[in-house]
C-alpha positions in Angstrom: -8.2 -52.9 27.5 -9.6 -50.7 24.2 -9.5 -46.9 24.4 -6.4 -47.3 26.9 -3.6 -45.2 26.7 -0.6 -47.8 27.6 3.2 -45.8 28.7 5.2 -47.9 26.0 8.1 -46.6 24.4 7.7 -45.7 20.7 8.7 -49.4 18.7 9.0 -51.5 21.8 5.7 -53.4 20.8 7.5 -54.3 17.8 10.8 -54.9 18.8 10.7 -56.8 21.9 8.8 -59.8 23.2 6.3 -59.2 25.2 4.6 -61.5 28.1 0.9 -60.9 29.1 0.7 -61.6 33.4 -2.3 -63.0 35.3 -2.8 -59.4 36.6 -3.4 -57.7 33.1 -0.1 -56.0 33.2 2.7 -57.0 30.2 6.1 -58.0 30.7 8.9 -56.3 28.6 12.4 -57.1 28.1 14.9 -54.0 29.1 18.5 -53.7 28.0 21.1 -51.0 28.4 24.3 -50.7 26.5 27.3 -49.5 29.0 29.6 -48.9 26.4 30.8 -49.2 22.9 32.4 -52.3 23.4 28.9 -54.5 22.6 29.0 -54.7 26.4 25.2 -54.2 27.5 23.1 -55.2 30.7 19.5 -57.3 30.5 16.3 -56.4 32.5 12.6 -57.0 32.4 10.4 -54.8 33.5 6.1 -54.6 34.1 3.9 -52.6 32.5 0.2 -51.6 32.6 -2.1 -48.7 31.6 -1.1 -46.7 34.7 2.6 -47.0 34.6 5.3 -49.1 35.1 7.5 -50.9 37.6 11.1 -50.6 38.1 13.2 -52.4 36.0 14.7 -56.0 37.5 18.2 -56.1 36.1 20.0 -59.0 35.6 23.2 -59.6 37.9 26.5 -60.0 35.8 27.3 -63.7 35.5 31.1 -65.1 34.9 30.9 -67.5 31.9 33.1 -68.6 29.2 31.8 -67.7 25.7 32.8 -69.2 22.4 33.8 -66.3 20.0 36.3 -66.1 16.7 36.9 -63.1 15.2 36.2 -62.1 11.8 38.4 -60.5 9.6 36.9 -56.7 10.0 37.9 -57.3 13.9 34.3 -58.1 15.1 33.5 -60.9 17.8 31.3 -63.2 16.6 29.3 -65.8 18.9 29.6 -69.6 17.4 26.9 -71.7 17.4 26.3 -73.7 20.0 28.1 -71.1 22.5 27.0 -70.8 26.2 25.1 -67.2 26.1 23.9 -64.9 29.6 19.8 -65.7 29.9 17.9 -63.1 31.0 14.3 -63.8 30.1 10.4 -63.9 31.6 8.8 -65.3 34.3 5.3 -65.4 35.7 4.2 -62.7 38.1 6.6 -60.4 36.3 9.6 -61.9 37.3 13.1 -62.5 35.9 14.9 -65.7 34.7 18.7 -65.4 34.7 21.3 -67.4 34.4 24.5 -68.8 31.9 24.0 -71.8 30.0 27.4 -73.5 30.7 25.9 -74.7 33.8 22.4 -76.1 34.7 21.8 -73.4 37.4 19.5 -70.3 37.0 17.7 -67.6 38.9 14.6 -66.7 39.2 14.5 -62.7 40.6 11.5 -61.1 41.9 10.8 -57.0 41.8 11.0 -57.3 45.6 14.5 -58.3 45.6 13.5 -62.1 46.3 15.4 -64.9 44.4 15.1 -68.7 43.6 18.1 -70.6 42.9 17.4 -73.5 41.0 20.3 -76.2 40.4 21.1 -79.7 39.2 23.7 -82.1 38.3 23.7 -82.6 34.3 26.0 -84.6 32.0 26.5 -82.0 28.5 25.0 -83.4 25.5 27.7 -83.9 23.1 27.1 -82.5 19.5 27.8 -84.9 16.7 30.2 -83.7 13.8 27.4 -83.7 11.4 25.5 -81.2 13.6 28.4 -79.1 14.2 29.2 -79.1 10.0 25.3 -77.9 9.5 25.9 -75.4 12.1 28.8 -74.2 10.5 27.2 -73.6 7.2 24.3 -71.8 8.5 26.1 -69.4 10.7 29.3 -68.9 7.6 26.5 -68.3 5.4 24.2 -65.7 7.5 27.4 -63.7 8.7 28.8 -63.8 5.3 26.0 -62.3 4.1 25.4 -59.7 6.9 28.6 -58.9 8.2 31.7 -59.6 6.3 31.9 -61.8 3.1 35.5 -62.8 3.9 34.5 -64.3 7.5 35.5 -68.2 8.3 34.2 -70.5 10.6 36.0 -73.8 11.3 34.2 -76.9 12.8 36.7 -76.7 15.6 35.8 -73.3 16.8 32.4 -74.6 17.7 32.2 -76.2 21.1 32.1 -80.3 21.8 28.8 -79.8 24.2 25.0 -78.3 23.9 24.6 -75.7 26.3 22.3 -76.8 29.4 19.6 -74.9 28.1 18.7 -72.2 25.2 15.4 -70.3 26.5 12.6 -70.6 29.2 8.6 -70.2 28.7 6.7 -68.4 31.2 3.5 -70.0 31.9 0.2 -67.9 33.1 -0.5 -70.6 35.7 3.0 -70.3 37.2 5.4 -72.5 35.9 8.7 -71.9 33.5 
């Protein structure tokens, strides 16, 4: 690879987690802001020394996110809140899902998809874990966003999401 020039945007190698693929290309996440209300979409793109493939965009998945409002009016996601996930899968594919259920899809650049779904019992969050996460989030959001921010344990969901992330392997597993 030494001496080759890759078509990456300035800074993308530092701000986005990229993953090597078996064919010598890399997978990089892509996001696109849709409006000023913090709505955006997620996708993935395979990039190699000769150029980039089309972006594989994650579908919009309905889910119930747990948020609260800070004194400055910003919506803040609470700890353990379900979220929309879009992440790498082997061979330039994209794993997408909403973590309020045990269901996710593996999207291929050619448009095909594999759906993985199973029954699961949500894992309750012990009160001491909720309190620890409340204090951690409170300290961070007061320092970064708003010194008057308040978060109460009752605003944190009672159960953990079905998953946090997936880790791809070069041998093809997720």
